[in-house]
C-alpha positions as CSV (number, residue, x, y, z in Angstrom):
1,M,-42.9,2.1,25.9
2,A,-39.9,1.9,23.6
3,G,-42.2,1.3,20.7
4,A,-44.2,4.4,21.5
5,R,-40.9,6.5,21.5
6,E,-39.9,5.0,18.2
7,L,-43.1,5.9,16.6
8,D,-43.0,9.3,18.1
9,A,-39.5,9.9,16.8
10,R,-40.4,8.7,13.3
11,A,-43.4,11.0,13.3
12,R,-41.1,14.0,14.0
13,G,-38.7,12.9,11.2
14,K,-35.7,12.0,13.5
15,P,-33.2,9.5,12.1
16,I,-33.5,6.6,14.5
17,V,-32.3,3.0,14.6
18,R,-32.5,0.1,17.0
19,N,-29.2,-1.2,18.2
20,R,-28.5,-4.9,19.0
21,R,-29.9,-4.6,22.5
22,G,-33.1,-3.1,21.3
23,L,-32.3,0.5,22.4
24,I,-33.5,3.2,20.1
25,L,-30.7,5.6,19.0
26,D,-31.0,9.1,17.6
27,L,-28.4,9.0,14.7
28,R,-27.8,12.7,14.8
29,Q,-26.2,12.2,18.2
30,C,-24.0,9.3,17.1
31,V,-20.6,9.5,15.5
32,I,-20.0,6.7,13.0
33,V,-16.4,5.7,12.6
34,R,-15.4,3.4,9.8
35,V,-12.1,1.6,10.3
36,R,-10.5,0.2,7.2
37,S,-9.5,-3.5,7.6
38,Q,-6.3,-4.9,6.1
39,S,-8.3,-6.6,3.3
40,E,-9.9,-3.3,2.4
41,E,-6.5,-1.6,2.6
42,S,-5.1,-4.0,0.1
43,K,-8.0,-3.2,-2.3
44,L,-6.8,0.3,-2.7
45,L,-5.7,0.8,-6.3
46,K,-1.9,0.8,-6.7
47,V,-0.1,2.4,-9.7
48,L,3.5,2.1,-10.7
49,L,4.8,5.2,-12.4
50,P,8.3,4.5,-14.0
51,V,10.1,7.7,-15.0
52,D,13.4,8.6,-16.6
53,G,13.2,12.4,-16.6
54,S,12.2,12.6,-20.2
55,P,9.4,14.9,-21.5
56,S,7.3,11.8,-22.1
57,A,7.7,10.7,-18.5
58,I,6.8,14.2,-17.3
59,N,3.7,14.1,-19.5
60,A,2.7,10.8,-18.0
61,T,3.1,12.2,-14.5
62,R,1.0,15.2,-15.4
63,K,-1.7,13.0,-16.9
64,L,-1.8,10.7,-13.9
65,I,-2.2,13.7,-11.6
66,D,-5.0,15.0,-13.8
67,T,-6.8,11.6,-13.7
68,L,-6.6,11.0,-9.9
69,G,-10.0,12.7,-9.5
70,W,-11.6,9.9,-11.4
71,Y,-11.1,7.5,-8.6
72,R,-13.3,7.3,-5.5
73,E,-10.1,7.0,-3.4
74,S,-6.8,8.3,-4.6
75,P,-4.6,5.4,-5.7
76,A,-1.3,4.6,-4.0
77,I,1.5,5.7,-6.3
78,E,4.9,4.0,-6.6
79,L,7.4,6.2,-8.4
80,C,10.4,4.3,-9.8
81,T,13.4,4.8,-12.0
82,V,15.6,2.2,-13.4
83,H,19.3,2.7,-14.3
84,L,21.1,0.3,-16.6
85,P,24.0,-1.4,-14.7
86,L,27.5,-0.3,-15.5
87,P,29.3,-2.6,-17.8
88,K,31.6,-5.1,-16.2
89,V,35.2,-4.1,-16.9
90,P,38.2,-6.2,-15.8
91,N,40.0,-4.6,-12.8
92,M,37.4,-1.8,-12.5
93,G,37.6,-2.2,-8.8
94,Q,41.2,-0.9,-8.8
95,F,40.0,2.5,-10.2
96,V,36.4,2.9,-9.1
97,S,35.2,1.9,-5.6
98,K,31.8,0.4,-4.8
99,E,30.9,3.6,-3.0
100,M,31.6,5.7,-6.1
101,V,29.4,3.4,-8.2
102,Q,26.6,3.6,-5.7
103,K,26.9,7.4,-5.6
104,Y,26.8,7.5,-9.4
105,Y,23.6,5.4,-9.4
106,A,22.0,7.6,-6.6
107,D,22.9,10.9,-8.4
108,E,21.6,9.7,-11.8
109,S,18.4,8.2,-10.3
110,E,17.7,11.5,-8.4
111,A,18.1,13.5,-11.6
112,M,15.6,11.1,-13.4
113,L,13.1,11.3,-10.5
114,K,13.3,15.0,-9.8
115,P,10.9,16.4,-12.5
116,S,8.1,13.9,-11.7
117,R,8.7,14.1,-8.0
118,D,8.4,17.9,-8.1
119,L,5.1,17.7,-10.0
120,L,3.7,15.2,-7.5
121,D,4.9,17.2,-4.5
122,A,3.4,20.4,-6.0
123,A,0.0,18.6,-6.3
124,G,0.3,17.3,-2.7
125,I,0.4,13.7,-3.8
126,A,2.3,11.2,-1.7
127,C,4.3,8.5,-3.4
128,T,6.7,5.7,-2.6
129,V,10.0,6.1,-4.4
130,H,12.2,3.2,-5.8
131,R,15.6,3.6,-7.3
132,L,16.5,0.4,-9.2
133,V,19.4,-0.9,-11.2
134,G,19.0,-3.5,-14.0
135,P,17.6,-4.1,-17.4
136,I,15.0,-1.4,-17.7
137,A,11.8,-3.2,-18.9
138,E,12.4,-6.4,-17.0
139,T,13.1,-4.4,-13.8
140,I,9.9,-2.3,-14.2
141,V,7.8,-5.4,-14.6
142,E,9.5,-7.2,-11.7
143,R,8.9,-4.1,-9.4
144,A,5.3,-4.2,-10.4
145,R,5.0,-7.8,-9.5
146,Q,6.8,-7.4,-6.2
147,S,4.7,-4.4,-5.2
148,G,1.4,-6.0,-6.3
149,V,0.5,-2.9,-8.3
150,D,-2.7,-2.9,-10.3
151,M,-1.4,-0.9,-13.3
152,I,1.7,0.5,-14.8
153,Y,1.3,4.1,-16.0
154,M,4.2,5.2,-18.2
155,G,5.2,7.5,-21.0
156,T,6.5,6.5,-24.4
157,R,9.8,8.0,-25.5
158,G,8.4,9.2,-28.9
159,M,10.3,6.8,-31.1
160,S,9.3,6.6,-34.7
161,A,7.7,3.4,-35.9
162,L,10.8,2.6,-37.9
163,A,13.2,3.1,-35.0
164,N,10.9,1.1,-32.7
165,M,10.9,-1.8,-35.2
166,A,14.6,-1.7,-35.6
167,M,15.7,-1.3,-32.0
168,G,12.7,-2.2,-30.0
169,S,11.8,-0.1,-27.0
170,V,11.3,-0.3,-23.3
171,T,7.6,0.4,-23.7
172,T,7.1,-2.4,-26.1
173,R,9.1,-4.8,-23.9
174,V,7.0,-3.8,-20.8
175,L,3.8,-4.4,-22.8
176,H,5.0,-7.9,-23.7
177,L,6.2,-8.8,-20.2
178,A,3.5,-7.3,-18.0
179,H,0.5,-9.3,-16.9
180,I,-1.4,-6.2,-15.7
181,P,-2.8,-3.2,-17.6
182,V,-0.2,-0.8,-18.9
183,V,-1.4,2.8,-19.6
184,L,0.8,4.6,-22.2
185,I,1.0,8.3,-22.5
186,H,2.6,10.0,-25.4
């Protein structure tokens, strides 16, 4: 009897399928729910976007926003800024408290993040924000390693080739230290 129903439904062009128990189901009446497993969740592309508030960092943010449509699923974006540590000065604690130093880092980091964060917010793109202190290139690469990101997407500061050779740059250092793809936007 079930076989006759199946043939009858196929003849009328209904989408049908047999479930595990042998029952015939009309797929137009079923709701299919796909639950993402943790292994699939970890397969989501993750991008680290280090910014410093410069025009180059803003261009990199704009370009990242423009290219998000290229991906089947929008990548997870980690926005970070790195502030160089204050120099160690003898007896600095007598004049400047730890709270003052932390407030300084927070204010400076917020100023560096604001332009890129505003662009991402305006585009409706969620991101995770990290405010870090340390040597810039090394801290960016370490953040990428800790977060398990798939790529670093960053701007170049626009140094001339001569200045880059003489002083080096954060971008060049990140390229040498990173073991993942680094996308550079000028």
